[in-house]
N, C-alpha and C positions, 0 to 999 in steps of 0.2 A: 416482456416482463410479465410475470404471473399476476393476474388481477382477480383471483378468486377471493370469496369472502371467508373470513375466519368464523368457524361455527360458534366460538365462545363469545365473541363480543361484537360481531357484525362489521368490524373494520376490515379493510382489504389487506392482503399480504403485502401489497405494494406500500401501503401506509405504514405498516409495522416495520418493513425493511427500511423505508425512508427515515423513520424515527431512530432506527438503530445506527445507520451509517452517516447521517448528516449531522453537522455540528449542533450541539444542544443549544436551546434558547437560554439556558442558564449561563450567565456571563462568566462564572468561574470555570465551568466545564468548557466553554467555547474558547477560552484563553489558553487552555492546556495544549501544548505542542502534541501533535498526533503520535509521535514516536514515544514521548514520555507517557502519554495516556496509555498506550498499548503495553509498554514495558512494565508500567506500574501495576498492571493486572497480575503479572506473574512474579514480581519482585519489588521490594521496597528500594527506591532509588535514592542515593545520597544527593545532597545539594550540589556537590561537585559533579556528579554524573549528569544531573539535570542541566547544570550550566554548560557542560561540555556538549550536550546534545543541542541545546539552544544556540550555541556558538557555531554549529556546523553551517558552512555556506550551502544554501539550498537555492537552486534556480527553479522557480515555480512556473508551470505552464498550465493553461486551461486547454483541455482537450475535449473534443466532441465525442459523442457515443460512437461505438463501433470503429474506433481508431486504434491501430497497433501502437503500443508504447515501445516495445522491443520485439524483434522477430527471431525465431529459431535460426541459428547460424550466425547471428550478430556477434561481434566482439566488442561489447561495450566497455567504456572506461568510467562509467558511472552507473549507479543504481537508482531506482525510483522509490519514492515514499508516497503512498496514496494519501493525499491531504483531504480529499472529499470525493464522494462518488463510489461506484462499484466497478471493479475490473475482474478479469478472469485470466487464468493461465490455461493455455491450450496447446495441443499438438496438431499439426496439419496432417490430413489423411492423403493417401495416394490419389483419391478422386477429387481433391480440392476442398473437402469439407474440413471441419474442425472437431476435435474431441476435447471438450472442456474438462480439465482435471481438477480445477479449484476456482473458487470465487474469492476475491480479495476486497477488503473494506478499509475504511479510514484507519490509518496507522500501520497498515501492512506494507512490507517491502517485498513485492512479489518476485523481484529478480535479484534478491540479495545474493543468491548463489553465484551470480556473475562475478562477484568479488574474487572467487576462487577458480572459476572456469575459464578456459581459453576461448570457448565457443559456447553460446547458449544452446541448450537442448530443448527449449520450449519457447513459446511466444507469450506475450502479455498484451491484452487489449482491453479497452474500456467497454463496459456494458452500458453505463450511463455517462452523461457528461462528467468529467473528472478534473480536479485540480491535482496535478502530479508534481511533486518536488524531486528534482534530480540532484543527487549528491555524488561528487567525484569519488572514485574508489580510493584515491590517495588520502582524501579527508576521512573516509570511513576507516581505513587502516590506521591512520594516526589516532583516531578516536579509540579504537580497540587497544592500541599500544598504551595510551595514556589512562584509559579506563578499562582495565582487563575484565572486570565483572560484566561489562556490556558485551564482550565478545563471546561469553559462555552461554 
């Protein structure tokens, strides 16, 4: 992880990133479901939409850093919601390395495309220790049918 100092305020990039991706100390912000918090950035959610998201059955697991969540070639029956921490999407190289294509933060669903794919075309791994919520595809499909604005 980058530990360079920020020229503007003397804080480290690590501290700034941690403040952005970890749950806020503000109890109101801490209590907001990560998916609701993320979707509220781009659209106003109705109370029914918020209730439907909160009602989703989610199995939360604590994962250590540098652990694969899903791998290229997997055929998952569930998608993951990043509850805390930082993850990355990557493709494996022929020489055994990885090419990171994106970083993911709290509230992101890095493998949501698996809802529509037969086989994953990339892998997702933790960069830091993470809390990951797994949501079955059938529950996500039901959510999209009942709350079509969330599917768009």
